[in-house]
C-alpha positions in Angstrom: 0.0 0.0 0.0 2.8 2.4 0.9 4.5 1.8 -2.4 1.3 2.7 -4.3 0.6 5.8 -2.2 4.2 6.8 -2.8 3.8 6.4 -6.5 0.6 8.5 -6.3 2.4 11.3 -4.5 5.3 11.1 -6.9 2.8 11.4 -9.8 1.3 14.5 -8.2 4.7 16.2 -7.8 5.8 15.4 -11.3 2.7 16.8 -12.9 2.7 19.8 -10.7 6.3 20.6 -11.6 5.7 20.0 -15.3 2.8 22.4 -15.3 4.5 25.1 -13.3 7.6 24.7 -15.4 5.7 25.4 -18.6 3.2 28.0 -17.4 3.5 31.3 -15.5 1.3 32.0 -12.5 -1.6 34.4 -12.6 -4.8 34.4 -10.6 -7.2 35.6 -13.3 -6.5 34.6 -16.9 -6.0 30.9 -17.8 -6.6 31.4 -21.5 -3.7 33.8 -22.0 -1.1 31.3 -20.9 -1.3 32.3 -17.2 -2.3 29.9 -14.5 -4.7 30.5 -11.6 -3.1 28.7 -8.6 -6.6 27.5 -7.5 -7.3 26.1 -11.0 -3.9 24.4 -11.0 -4.6 22.8 -7.6 -8.1 21.6 -8.7 -6.7 20.1 -11.9 -3.9 18.2 -10.2 -5.5 17.3 -6.9 -8.9 16.3 -8.2 -7.5 14.4 -11.1 -5.1 12.5 -8.9 -7.9 11.5 -6.6 -9.8 10.1 -9.6 -6.7 8.3 -10.8 -6.1 6.9 -7.4 -9.6 5.5 -6.9 -9.7 3.9 -10.4 -6.1 2.8 -11.1 -3.9 2.5 -8.0 -4.2 -0.9 -6.3 -3.8 -0.9 -2.5 -3.8 -3.7 0.0 -6.6 -3.9 2.6 -7.3 -6.9 4.7 -4.9 -9.0 2.6 -6.7 -8.2 -0.7 -4.9 -6.0 -3.2 -7.2 -4.1 -5.6 -8.3 -0.6 -6.5 -10.0 1.6 -3.9 -13.4 1.5 -5.8 -13.4 -2.3 -5.5 -12.5 -2.2 -1.8 -15.5 0.2 -1.2 -17.9 -2.1 -3.0 -16.5 -5.2 -1.3 -16.9 -3.6 2.1 -20.5 -2.7 1.5 -21.3 -6.1 0.1 -19.6 -7.8 3.0 -20.9 -5.8 6.0 -24.3 -4.8 4.6 -25.2 -7.8 2.4 -28.9 -7.8 3.0 -29.2 -4.0 2.7 -27.3 -4.0 -0.6 -29.8 -6.7 -2.0 -32.8 -4.6 -0.9 -31.2 -1.5 -2.5 -30.6 -3.5 -5.7 -34.2 -4.7 -6.0 -35.5 -1.2 -5.4 -33.2 0.2 -8.2 -34.5 -2.6 -10.6 -38.1 -1.7 -9.7 -37.4 2.0 -10.3 -35.7 1.2 -13.6 -38.6 -0.8 -14.8 -41.1 1.9 -14.0 -39.0 4.9 -15.2 -39.6 4.6 -19.0 -43.3 4.6 -18.4 -43.2 7.5 -15.9 -41.0 9.6 -18.2 -42.8 8.5 -21.4 -39.5 7.5 -23.1 -41.0 4.1 -23.9 -43.0 5.8 -26.7 -39.9 7.4 -28.3 -39.3 4.6 -30.8 -40.0 0.9 -31.4 -36.5 0.1 -30.0 -37.3 2.0 -26.8 -40.6 0.2 -26.5 -39.0 -3.2 -26.8 -36.2 -2.3 -24.3 -38.9 -1.0 -21.9 -40.7 -4.3 -22.1 -37.5 -6.1 -21.3 -37.0 -3.8 -18.3 -40.4 -4.8 -17.0 -39.4 -8.5 -17.4 -36.3 -7.6 -15.6 -38.3 -6.4 -12.6 -40.2 -9.7 -12.6 -37.0 -11.9 -12.8 -35.3 -9.8 -10.1 -38.3 -10.2 -7.8 -38.2 -13.9 -8.4 -34.5 -14.0 -7.5 -34.9 -11.8 -4.4 -37.9 -13.8 -3.0 -36.6 -17.2 -4.3 -39.9 -17.9 -6.2 -40.0 -19.6 -9.5 -39.1 -22.7 -11.5 -36.2 -24.8 -10.1 -34.2 -24.6 -13.4 -34.0 -20.8 -13.0 -32.4 -21.2 -9.6 -29.4 -23.2 -10.7 -26.2 -21.4 -9.6 -25.4 -20.0 -13.1 -28.9 -18.5 -13.6 -30.9 -16.1 -11.5 -28.8 -16.4 -8.3 -25.7 -15.6 -10.4 -27.3 -12.7 -12.2 -28.7 -11.1 -9.1 -26.0 -11.7 -6.5 -22.9 -11.6 -8.6 -23.8 -9.0 -11.2 -26.9 -6.9 -10.4 -25.9 -6.1 -6.8 -22.2 -5.1 -7.5 -23.2 -3.2 -10.7 -25.9 -1.4 -8.7 -23.2 -0.3 -6.2 -20.3 0.3 -8.6 -22.1 2.5 -11.1 -23.3 5.3 -8.6 -20.2 5.0 -6.4 -18.0 5.1 -9.4 -20.0 8.1 -10.7 -19.0 10.0 -7.5 -15.3 9.6 -8.3 -15.8 10.2 -12.0 -16.6 13.8 -10.9 -12.9 14.0 -9.9 -11.7 12.2 -13.0 -13.6 14.1 -15.8 -14.9 17.3 -14.2 -11.8 19.3 -13.6 -9.7 19.3 -16.8 -8.1 15.9 -17.0 -10.3 14.9 -19.9 -9.4 18.0 -22.0 -5.7 17.7 -21.0 -5.5 14.1 -22.2 -7.6 14.9 -25.3 -5.2 17.6 -26.6 -2.1 15.4 -25.9 -3.7 12.5 -27.9 -4.6 14.6 -30.9 -1.5 13.9 -33.0 -2.3 10.2 -33.2 -6.0 10.5 -34.2 -5.8 11.4 -37.9 -3.0 9.1 -39.1 -4.3 6.1 -37.0 -8.0 6.5 -36.9 -8.8 8.9 -39.8 -10.7 11.2 -37.4 -10.0 14.8 -36.4 -7.9 15.6 -33.4 -10.8 16.6 -31.3 -12.2 13.1 -31.5 -9.5 12.2 -28.9 -11.9 13.9 -26.4 -14.7 11.5 -27.4 -12.4 8.5 -27.0 -11.2 9.6 -23.5 -14.7 10.5 -22.5 -16.0 7.0 -23.3 -13.3 5.2 -21.4 -13.3 7.3 -18.3 -17.0 8.3 -18.4 -19.3 6.1 -20.5 -20.3 5.4 -24.1 -23.4 7.5 -23.6 -21.2 10.5 -22.8 -19.0 9.8 -25.9 -22.0 9.4 -28.2 -23.5 12.6 -26.9 -20.4 14.5 -27.8 -20.1 12.8 -31.2 -23.7 13.4 -32.2 -23.5 17.0 -31.1 -20.3 17.6 -33.1 -21.7 15.7 -36.2 -24.8 17.8 -36.2 -22.8 20.9 -36.1 -21.1 19.8 -39.4 -17.6 19.4 -37.9 -17.5 15.6 -38.3 -18.3 13.8 -41.6 -20.6 10.8 -41.6 -17.6 8.5 -41.8 -15.8 10.2 -38.9 -18.9 10.1 -36.7 -19.4 6.4 -37.5 -15.8 5.6 -36.7 -16.0 7.3 -33.4 -19.4 5.7 -32.5 -18.3 2.2 -33.4 -14.6 2.5 -32.4 -14.4 4.5 -29.2 -17.8 4.5 -27.6 -17.2 1.5 -25.4 -18.1 0.9 -21.8 -16.4 3.0 -19.1 -13.7 2.2 -16.6 -16.4 1.6 -14.0 -18.0 -1.2 -16.1 -14.6 -2.6 -16.9 -14.2 -3.1 -13.2 -17.4 -5.1 -13.2 -16.2 -7.3 -16.1 -12.9 -7.9 -14.3 -14.6 -8.8 -11.0 -17.0 -11.2 -12.8 -14.1 -12.9 -14.4 -11.8 -12.9 -11.4 -9.2 -10.6 -13.1 -8.9 -7.9 -10.4 -5.5 -9.2 -9.3 -4.3 -8.1 -12.8 -6.6 -5.1 -13.1 -4.0 -2.6 -14.4 -2.7 -5.1 -17.0 -6.3 -5.9 -18.0 -7.4 -2.3 -18.2 -4.4 -0.9 -20.2 -4.3 -4.0 -22.5 -8.0 -3.6 -23.2 -7.7 0.1 -23.9 -4.8 -0.5 -26.3 -6.4 -3.5 -28.1 -9.6 -1.6 -28.5 -7.8 1.3 -30.2 -5.7 -1.1 -32.4 -8.8 -2.9 -33.6 -10.4 0.5 -34.4 -7.4 1.5 -36.4 -7.9 -1.6 -38.5 -11.7 -1.5 -38.9 -11.6 2.1 -40.2 -9.7 0.7 -43.2 -12.3 -2.0 -43.9 -15.8 -2.0 -45.4 -18.3 -0.5 -44.5 -16.6 2.3 -42.5 -14.0 2.9 -45.3 -16.7 3.6 -47.9 -18.8 6.0 -45.9 -19.1 9.7 -46.9 -16.2 11.7 -45.6 -17.5 15.3 -46.3 -17.8 17.6 -43.3 -19.7 20.9 -43.9 -18.2 23.0 -41.2 -14.8 21.6 -40.2 -12.6 23.8 -37.9 -8.9 24.1 -38.3 -7.0 22.8 -35.3 -4.3 25.4 -34.7 -2.6 25.8 -31.3 -1.2 29.1 -30.1 1.2 27.4 -27.7 3.2 24.1 -27.5 1.0 21.0 -27.3 1.7 20.4 -23.7 1.1 24.0 -22.8 -2.1 24.0 -24.8 -3.3 20.8 -23.1 -2.5 22.3 -19.7 -4.3 25.6 -20.6 -7.5 23.8 -21.8 -7.5 21.6 -18.8 -7.0 24.6 -16.5 -9.8 26.6 -18.2 -12.2 23.7 -17.5 -11.0 23.5 -13.9 -11.3 27.3 -13.5 -14.9 27.3 -14.8 -16.0 24.0 -13.2 -18.9 23.9 -10.7 -18.0 23.2 -7.0 -17.1 19.6 -6.3 -20.2 19.0 -4.2 -22.5 20.1 -7.1 -20.6 17.9 -9.6 -20.8 14.9 -7.2 -24.5 15.3 -6.8 -25.0 15.6 -10.6 -22.9 12.6 -11.1 -24.8 10.6 -8.5 -28.0 11.5 -10.2 -26.7 10.4 -13.6 -25.2 7.3 -12.1 -28.5 6.3 -10.5 -30.3 6.9 -13.8 -27.8 4.7 -15.5 -28.0 2.0 -12.9 -31.8 2.1 -13.2 -31.5 1.6 -17.0 -28.9 -1.2 -16.8 -30.0 -3.4 -13.9 -33.4 -4.5 -15.2 -31.8 -5.2 -18.6 -29.2 -7.4 -17.0 -31.9 -9.4 -15.4 -34.0 -9.8 -18.5 -31.6 -9.7 -21.5 -29.0 -11.5 -19.4 -31.3 -14.3 -18.4 -32.5 -14.7 -22.0 -28.9 -14.9 -23.1 -28.0 -17.4 -20.5 -31.0 -19.6 -21.3 -30.2 -19.5 -25.0 -26.6 -20.3 -24.3 -27.4 -23.2 -22.0 -30.5 -24.8 -23.7 -30.2 -23.9 -27.3 -27.4 -24.0 -30.0 -28.1 -20.4 -31.2 -24.8 -18.9 -29.8 -22.9 -22.0 -30.8 -24.1 -21.5 -34.4 -23.0 -17.8 -34.3 -19.8 -18.9 -32.5 -18.7 -21.0 -35.4 -18.0 -17.7 -37.2 -15.3 -17.0 -34.6 -14.0 -20.6 -33.9 -11.3 -20.4 -36.7 -9.9 -17.3 -35.0 -9.8 -18.8 -31.6 -8.2 -22.0 -33.0 -5.6 -20.0 -34.9 -4.7 -18.2 -31.7 -4.2 -21.6 -30.0 -6.5 -20.8 -27.2 -7.6 -23.5 -24.7 -11.2 -24.4 -25.4 -11.6 -22.4 -28.6 -15.3 -23.2 -28.8 -15.9 -21.7 -25.4 -14.2 -18.5 -26.5 -16.2 -18.4 -29.8 -19.5 -19.1 -28.1 -18.9 -16.6 -25.3 -17.8 -13.9 -27.8 -21.0 -14.4 -29.8 -23.2 -13.8 -26.8 -21.8 -10.3 -26.5 -24.0 -9.2 -29.4 -27.0 -9.5 -27.1 -25.4 -8.0 -24.0 -21.8 -7.0 -23.2 -21.9 -8.8 -19.8 -22.9 -12.2 -21.2 -19.4 -13.2 -22.4 -18.1 -12.7 -18.9 -21.0 -14.8 -17.5 -20.3 -17.6 -19.9 -16.6 -17.7 -19.3 -16.5 -16.9 -15.6 -15.4 -20.5 -14.6 -12.9 -21.0 -17.4 -9.1 -20.8 -17.3 -7.3 -17.5 -17.0 -6.3 -17.1 -20.7 -9.9 -17.7 -21.9 -11.3 -15.3 -19.3 -8.8 -12.6 -20.2 -9.5 -12.9 -23.9 -13.3 -13.0 -23.4 -13.1 -10.0 -21.1 -11.3 -8.0 -23.6 -13.7 -9.1 -26.4 -16.7 -8.0 -24.3 -15.4 -4.5 -24.1 -13.5 -4.1 -27.4 -16.5 -5.3 -29.5 -18.4 -2.2 -28.4 -21.7 -3.0 -30.2 -24.5 -4.8 -28.4 -28.2 -4.8 -28.6 -29.1 -4.1 -25.0 -27.6 -0.6 -25.0 -25.0 0.7 -27.4 -26.7 -0.2 -30.7 -30.0 1.4 -29.6 -28.0 4.5 -28.4 -26.4 4.8 -31.8 -29.7 4.4 -33.6 -31.2 7.2 -31.4 -28.5 9.6 -32.7 -28.4 11.2 -36.2 -25.2 9.3 -37.1 -26.1 7.4 -40.4 -25.3 3.8 -39.4 -27.7 1.0 -40.2 -28.0 -2.2 -38.1 -26.5 -4.2 -41.0 -23.4 -2.0 -41.0 -23.1 -2.3 -37.2 -23.3 -6.1 -37.4 -20.5 -6.2 -39.9 -18.3 -3.9 -37.8 -19.2 -6.0 -34.7 -18.0 -9.2 -36.4 -14.8 -7.5 -37.6 -14.1 -6.2 -34.1 -14.7 -9.5 -32.3 -12.6 -11.6 -34.8 -9.7 -9.1 -34.6 -9.8 -8.8 -30.8 -9.6 -12.6 -30.4 -6.5 -12.6 -32.5 -4.8 -9.6 -30.9 -5.8 -10.3 -27.3 -4.7 -13.9 -27.2 -0.9 -13.4 -27.1 -1.4 -10.6 -24.5 -3.5 -13.1 -22.4 -0.7 -15.7 -22.5 1.8 -13.0 -21.5 -0.5 -11.7 -18.7 -0.9 -15.2 -17.2 2.6 -14.8 -15.7 1.3 -12.1 -13.4 -1.3 -14.3 -11.8 -0.3 -15.3 -8.2 
């Protein structure tokens, strides 16, 4: 623990010295190249808190993992019954919300998803009260969905949202976005500002990334091709959800390896798919593109943009409350879908050959990668089209290499029918379901091939 805290303090001091070394201090004008001491403190301190909570493992009670995981484990251990009551209430609220808000009428897709949420309320109630057919109460069915997934997700999402206020609300997002801009055009064929979308998705959520992408596309600054690349290549689940996948698969002991490998592999796969049909053939005309010209060096510009956000940011208490609200709404949306779509997927996987049939499309890639139990990898990967959590559920009891690859696939594939595909369809980005299915297949196949050698390498870090 002391080593990790020491690294955290060292990181703070290095960033502090870099910023002070490149900028001069002034209390009033962050845009001019001057730095407000308070803005600088907020940018560094709040960002470091967010980084610490999400990425710095510490040892507590003999268990070494990130602080967010420790908080959730403590709540689940000391307040087990209360957390289950809380989870069933969130599921109930999530099932009712589309009908209270009227969003169920927005489109046919929303109507179908709202019906599934109602089914999620029913199945969650069955799990909570232990009422229903015996086959649904086998260990890998309702008990697993509710106790091992719905309860921790219901805790991680709002608690993670609290600390996301530190990670994305005070300039770190903009700071990282500017620094990443030079790699965007040559690698991903998107403008530099799309780096912000990519970072927003990974540290916030795909919904945040899609919101930014749709807004910029409607303003004419992205072409249809660029918007489609960003939506299908960067708008993946957030770091918070990656924690859930890692916990489900028992990968928290290699969390940092898993996180950074997944991030890198996701971007490598995106760099390949943008050069393949259908993304490569989409219209690349942008009506109102802005020139990206910096008045200062890249690092200084990154620091200034981060400082401007920190300078204009709302007080931390207000940001936390807003994030809690958004986190609860997200949890209400997700939990019922996990119970309904997740259960349907598990039943299909266990009692029908549907995902095995789809899995045959991926079996050659798993076999070429020399993975143990290639059919398990192929079948689990196929289930991700329905819901991104299903691959983790299917592979939870497999060997390390299979779990690692399937975990990366569930995140890198990006597209799934329970959330991301309907979200993209609700934007003005001109992507059809057929195009998204092709991109999904490409992403899964490529991820299996690229993640496999990384999984064999990561196996050496398992204690």
